C-alpha positions, 0 to 999 in steps of 0.5 A: 610117559605113564599118566601118573595117578594123584594121591589127592585129586585137584583142579591143576588148572585153577593158577590159569585163568583170571576169575574172582574166586582165583584173583581172591585164592591167589591173594591170600596165597601172596599174604600167608602162603608159600611155595617149595620144590625139592623132592616135588612142587609143593603149594603151602596155603597156611591159617589160623582160620582153618574156615578159609582153608576149607574154602580155598580147598574147596576152590583147589577141588581138592581132597588134600588134607588140612594139618595142624601145627604149632598149636593154632595154624592150620595148612593146606599143601597140594603137589602140582607142578602145574599150580607151581608154574602157574604161580611163577608166572603170576609173580609168586617165587620161592622164599617170598617174603622179602622179595615178592612185587605187586603182580599184574593183575586185570583191574577187575580182579584187584578188589577180590585180590585185596580181600584174598591178601588181607583175608591171609593178613588179617590186618590193615595197619601202615608200618614201613620196615626197611625190608618187607613182604608188605612194604615191598608189595605195597612200593612195587604196587603204587609204582605201577599205580601212578594216579595214586599217591603213597603220604 
C-alpha cells in the first residue's frame, strides 16, 4: 500500500497514551467536539474562544487551519482514521450529544479531563433534562463512582 502524504501535519498517536494534556483535550472534545465519518474520518473541535483552539492545535501538533463560522464560533477539523478510532476506544461516538457516557479515565488524569470539559462547555450548573449530553454524562460518571453522592 502506498504511503499517503498528509495535507496537514498531525500527531496521530495523540489519544494513544494518557497524559495530562491528552486528558484535557479529550475533556474539551467531549464538551465541544464531534466526529464524522463519511468520505473521510474527521474530528471537530469548536469554540468561541479562538485561543483555546490555538492551544489544542499546538498540542495535536497540527497545522490544520481554524475556520470561523456563524459570526462567533471557530472550528478546528483534523482528518485522521487513527485519531477517530482512538476516540471511539475512549468512549467517543458520532452524534454523541444524547448518548455519550463518562469515559474510563485513570484517576490521576480526571482533574485534567474535567478542566478540559469545563473549558469547552464554559459553565457549571445543575439542570437535569430528560435527555441531554450533560445529564447523561453526569449520571454515567456517578454510576461508576459509588463513593460520590448526587443529591
